Structures are given as C-alpha cells and as structure tokens.
N, C-alpha and C positions, 0 to 999 in steps of 0.2 A: 555565555555559551556561544560558540562560533558556528552554529548550524545555519546553512544557507536555506534550508527548507524546514518548516515547522507547521504541523497541523494538529488539530484537536477535534475529536468526534465524541460526543457525549454518549452515543450508543455503539459500543464496539461490536455488538451482535449484528448490526446492520452491515458493517464492513466484513465480518466473518461470513455472512450469508452471500454477499457479493463475491467474495473470494471462492467460496464453495461452488458457485455456479460455473466458474471457469476452470475448475480443477478437473480437467478432462483425462488426465492420466497421472500415475504416480511418478515421482522423480523428474518432474519438469520444472525448469526455471521460468519464472515470469519476469518480464521486463517492465519496470515501472517508469512511466514518462510523466514528468511534472512540468506544468506550465502555470501561468497565472490564472488560467481558466479552470484548472482541475488536475486530477490524478487519473491516469489510465494504466491499467494492468493488462498486459498482453502475454498470452501463452501460445506456443506453437508446437504441434506434434508432427514429426516426420515431414515437415514442409507440405503437409496435405490438409491439416486442420488447424485453424486459428480461432482463439476465443479472446474477446476483449471485454473489459469491464471499465466503465468510466464514471467517476464521481466528480460532479461540478464543484467548484470551490465554494459555492453558496451552501452546499450540504454540510460543510464543516463549520464549527463554531469559531475556529481559528484556522486561517490558511495564509501562510506567509512564504514568499519566495524572494530571497535577497541575492543580489550579486550575479544573477544569471537570468536569461529569458526562459531557459528550460534546463532540466536535469534528467538524467536517467540512472537507474540502478537495476540490479538483478537480484532475485531472491528465490529460493526454493519454495515453491507454492505450497507443497504439502507441509513443510515445516512451519510456514507462516500460519496456515490454517489450524494446525495442531495447537500452536501457542494461543491463538485467538479462542479456540474452543475450550482449552483447559483453563486458561487464566481469565478469559473474558466472561461474557454473559450480557443479558439485557440491561443490567445495572452498571456495567463497567464503562469507564471512560478510556478512550484510546488516544494517546499522544504519540506522534511520530516525528522524529527529527532526522535530518540527513545533512552531513557537512560537505558532501561532494565525492567525486571519484576517489576510490581507495579507502573511503570511510564506511563504517557499517551503517545500515539503516537501523535506527534505534526505536524500539517500540516500548511504551510504558502503558501498562493496563492498571487502572486504579479502581 
C-alpha cells in the first residue's frame, strides 16, 4: 500500500466524540493537518468561529507519516461523524490511511 499516512486507534468512539465536539454547523468541511506530532481537525464557520481538535500521535496505537513533514486533507465533518456513529462504537477499531493530495482519506472500522 502506498499510503503516506497511516494511523490506528483501538477506540473509534473516542475519535467520534472528538469530531462531535467541533461539529459546530451542518455542511462544514474540516481541514485535517497531519504532522509527526499528531492530527489536528479544524472547522471554520463564516470566518467568525473556529473549532479545533488535536490528537497527539501518542494517543494512537499506530501513527506513521512517510515522505512528507506534513499533509493536509479536507472532509465533510457531518459525513465523517455519521460514518463513525453508524459503523463505529466503543468496541470498533479505526484505521485511517491517506496517500496525499488528490487521494481519498480512507477509513476502515473493524
């Protein structure tokens, strides 16, 4: 697999709860910023309100970033949250991979 970023979190519900806290309005896109130190999700509404969520790399059971010092992606926050709530849960494991600009952010819930 040619993913430049890969992470695994044994408790998908933790990630869903974090995403829910920054879901300040429907139909907003979040910008995900990945560095070796962690993953930050930022959402902004009408340039007047901004919410950030940050997960340190140590919170993940696997956190790998190859070929770049940082990466960014964009995702519809409400869609991400719905997927996590429907297919996740406190027993679900979340695996995320991202190959870079132009590629989809892939989520696998087990």
